[in-house]
N, C-alpha and C positions, 0 to 999 in steps of 0.2 A: 402598312395598313393599306387595304385595296380603299381606293376612296369611294365614300359615301354619298351614294345620291339622295336627294329628297325624294324621290317618289318611291324607293324602296323601303322595303321593313326588317329592320335589322337590328338583332339584340346586340348590344356591347356587354362584355364582361369586365368591372373593376376590381382588382384584386387589393385592396389596402393592408395599411402593416399590419393589422389586428388577424389580416387571413381571411377576413369574414368576406365573403361575395358578395356583389350588390348588381343587379341587374335592372335593365331596363329594354323596352322596343322603342326604336330611334324615333318613327311617326306615330306611335300608338300614345295617343293624349294622355290619357290616363297611367301608362305605365312612366311617359316622360315627367307629369306633377307630380306622382310619387316619387320618383327617384331625386328631382329636382327641388319639390318641397318638403313633401313632406318627411321624408329619409334625411333631408338636409346637407346632400351634395351640391345644391345649389348650382349657378353657371360653370364654377369653377370646375364639376366633378365632369360637367360635358366636355369641357375642354381638354380637361385630362385622359378622356378617354379617346380621343385623337380626331374626332370629329372635323370633317372639311368641309361641310356647309352646315348654314345653321338650318335647327329643325324649323317646320313650321310653324311651332305656337309662338316663335318671337318673330316670327315675320312682320313685320310694322306694314300697316295700308299707305299708300304710295303719300297720303297729305300727313302724316305724322314722320315721316324720313327726313333728315337731317342732309339737304342736298341743294340747297338754293341761298350760300353764304353771303354774307357784307361786311367785311371788318372796317370797320370806322376807324377814322382815323384820327377822330376826337378823342378814341376812349383813351390816349395816353394825358389828357385832363383828367382822367378818372383817378390818376394814382395822386394820394395827398400823405403829405409827410404829417403825420399826427404831431412829434414832438413840438410843431411849430403851436398847434392851440394854444399852448402855455405861454406862449411869448407874445411878443410887437406884434406878429401876424395872424393873433388869434381871429382878427374881424374877416379877414380874408381866405382863413381858413375854414372857419366856421360858416361862409358863405358857399365856398367849393361842396362842403358835404349836405347843404340844405338843396345847393343845384342838382347836387346828383340823384339826391333822394325824390325831387321833384320830377326829375325829367326819365332818367335811367331806371331810378331805383336801385343801382348798382355800384359801387367804388373798389377799388382798391387803399390797405393802409401801409406805410411803411413806418417804420421808427414807434411803434405799436407798445411797445411794453411785453411784448412775448417772446423771452430769449428765442435766437436764432437756429441754438443747437437744439431745443425744446422741438422745436418745425421738424427740423432733420428725424429726430429720434421719435417725433407721431408715424411718418412713412414707414421710417424703419419697421416699427411694430405692427402698423396695419397688416403690409407684407407678413411679418412673423406668424401674425394670427391667421391669417388665411388662409398661409400654406400650410397647417395642419391637417391631419388625414379629417375626413367629414366626420366621424363616429366623435371625436376633439369639439368641434365647433358645433356639431349636434343636440350636445348637453344645454343650449340654450335654445333650441326654439320654443316656439310660444307653447306653453302648457307643459313644458317638463321642464322649463330654467329654473335655479334654484331662486330667483328673486323675477317679480313681474317688473324690477327695473333694468334687467338686463333681456333681450333679445335677438337673436341671430335668426335672418332670413334672408330671402330671396325677391329680386324685384318691387314691388309695391302692396300693391294687394294683390295678390295673383290667382285668389281663388274667384275676384270679379273683372278680372283683366281676359281680352279678348288675343291680345297680344303680349306675351311677359317684356320686360326690360332683362338686361344684360346685365344686373347688378347682384353681385351680393353684399352684405353689409351685417354689421353686429352694431346693436344702438345701447348707449348707457344711458339711464336718466339718474341723474345726481339728486340724493336726499339727504345726506350728513357722509362723511370722512368714513365713519364705520363702515357703515352698508357697501361704502364702495370697496372699501377696503377688502370687504367677506364675500360679496359676490361678483363684484366685476373682473373679468375673465385676468388670470395672473399675465399673461403677456402682453397687456393694454393697459393696464389697471393706473400704474403708477404716472406713467406719462398723459394719458389722458385727465386725469385729476389735475395734473398738474397744469395743464391747457387751459381746464375749467378757470383755476386761481388766477393764472396770470393775465385772463383775458379779460377777467370781471371788470377791472378800473377802467379799460380801454371801451365796454360798452358802457359803462355808466358814463361817461362822458362825450360818446357818442349820442347817447339819447337827453341828454341836459342839452347838449346843443341843438338838438333837431326838435323837443318839444319847447326849448328857450325863442329858439327863430320861430313858431309858432304864436309868442304872446302868450306862450300859456304857462302859467305858474305851477311845477309838481314838486312836493317838499321829497326827503330821500325816499321816505316810508312810500308813497307811491311811483316814485322809479324803481324801486325795488321790487315792489308787488306784481310790475309789468315786466320784469325779465326773471321773476322770482323761481321760474323753472327752468330747469336748463338740461340739455340731452346732449350727448356727443355721439357723434355717428362715424363708425369706419367702412367706407366705402369702398368696394372693390368690383373692378371694371376689370374680368379678363380678357385676353386676346380675343379679337372676334373672327372668325374666317371672313364674314360679308358685311361688315361693316355698314355698307349704303343701304342695306335693310333690316337693318337693327336701330335701338335706341338704347341708351344707358340707363336715361332717365327720359319718361317723357314728360312732356309741356305742361307746367305747374306751377304755381307760386308756393310759399313756404307761408306756414300757419302763423307764425309768432311774429312777436316783435322787429328782431333783429336777427341777423345770422351771420356767423363769423365762420369763415368758410380756409383752411387751410389746401391749395391746389399742391400736385408734385409738377415736373415740369414739362410733363408729357401734352396737357390741354386737352379742349375738349368740351370746355362749359359754356353755352351761347343764352345768349338774353334778347329776347324781344325787343326790338328797337319800335318805341311808339306802336298806335292801335291804326290798325289798317282795315281797308273793307272787306278783304276777302284772303284767304290762306293764300292764294297765288302772290298777293304784292307784298306778305310779309316783308319783313327785314331783319335778319336775325344777325347777331353780332358777337364774336366771341371773345373773353374776357383771357386775354393772354396771361402765363403761368410770370409772374416775375418773382424771380429769387428774394427771398426773407420778406415778402409780403404778405398781405391776409386779405382776403375778398370779404367784402361787406354787403350784404342786402336788406333791402328793407323787407318786412314781411305784412300778410294779411293785417294782423291786428293795427301795426303802427298808420298801414291805409285809411282804417277805418276808425280810429282815433282823432288821426288829422281829418278828417271827412275829407278824405278823399286828394289830398292836398301831395303828400307822399304817397307814391307809387309801389306797389309791391311787385317786383321784378317777377314776372314769366319768363322759366329758365328751363334748359334742357341739356342733355350729356349725349353726347355723342361716343359711340365705340370706337376701337382702332384696330388694328390687325398686324400692328407691330410688338406693342407692349402693353403687358399688364399696368392700369391707372390703379392709383388708391386717391380718395380725398378725404377729407375729414372738415366736417362742420362742427359747429356748436350753436345749438337751436335755443334762443333766448325766448322764451314765452312767459306769459302769465302765469299764474298759479291759478289751477283750474277753478278756484271758488271765487274768480276774480272777475266783476262784469268790465265789460271793453262796450262804448261806443264812444261818437265823437265827440270831444272837448265841449263841453256846454260852451265856452268860451267863442269857440270856433264856430257852432250852430246858432248862436247869438248873433254873430258877425254875418255868417253867410244865408242865414234867413232862412237853413234850409237843414234837415237831418238826413245825410244820403245813406247813413246806416242806422239800424235800433240796436240797440243795448241788448247784448246777450251774457251769458255766465259763458266764459274762456274754456271752460270744461266742454260745453255743449257744441260748442266750433268745434272743440277739437276732436271730440266725438265722430262729428259728420265728416269731418276732414279723413280719418284714418279711416272711414267709412264705403270710400268711393276712390274709384281708381283718380290715376291723375288726371288732368281733362282742362288744360289752360286754367284760368282763372274764377273757376266755376264754383271753387269754393267760398269766394265771396258771395255767393247768391244766398244762404244762409243766413248772411247780416243784414243782408237786402233793404231797405226803408220801404 
């Protein structure tokens, strides 16, 4: 195929297995948007067309590109053996967990109780889902999906983004087993459901440890409502011809309490280290893939509950030109009707409430109404 130049206007024709033709004009933004977003072809549809340069709609401004990275040696200390949480080294392990939550907001866990063969199966079925023809995936687009608990899409909030993210995804919200079996995609529902179930105990242990370290008493019912809503995503990052000018996911923090993330072996997840006076001085470190490990990160809700002691981690994802990448997070969040605010014990101790109390459903609606922009989502709950 002749090389495509970004300044040219070229119409590309894709013929899918259904023999139905779909067309778009390469650098006509409306045509491209309809093809990628509204018709459900996604970024994978662009890549499958054979393009050799990234369309203008995906080119990030220089300040948002991932081009100044520092890999921290100390990251090796952020891998925690969770099996030791129940043994004689409990205090040492609990200290490592809380230290990670107070500083980077990210850590990795091994011996976590989620079967390793399940983790491999998750990667396989994620690739299987996104390998389908576009019309098979498009049945889960917003507005036509058989259930509001299942959504297939691309980027984050493409209608509001100046530059799109190089990512497709399918998101499945857990309500009960029956709904999952009836509405989740056949290609991935069994393993996704097992992923949620086998990680629940781990999440509860981590939350007990973190809240206990704050000197706050929370019974099982309170813990359950803080992680009562679970969403599992399968993210797909196709190969990119110009990774240096794109992002897979822009800089953001997660809205929930704790996120559990499965990476594949390709890597590309970067976390901001500390605070900096300007974007030029920022340090971003990679969370390296570790076979059999799960990544844990603090979300905005836990930062709010802890009155700022625990740090929701600002992170982003790069693209790659060599292999398509998948990741599978579970977002453990409060139920929408749950009020979130700093624990009263901490407000009394600190002498100030750094965040106001809000309904999590309102916080969630605000989060999904705006494009990724660092940790600005927390402004919604600022005191």
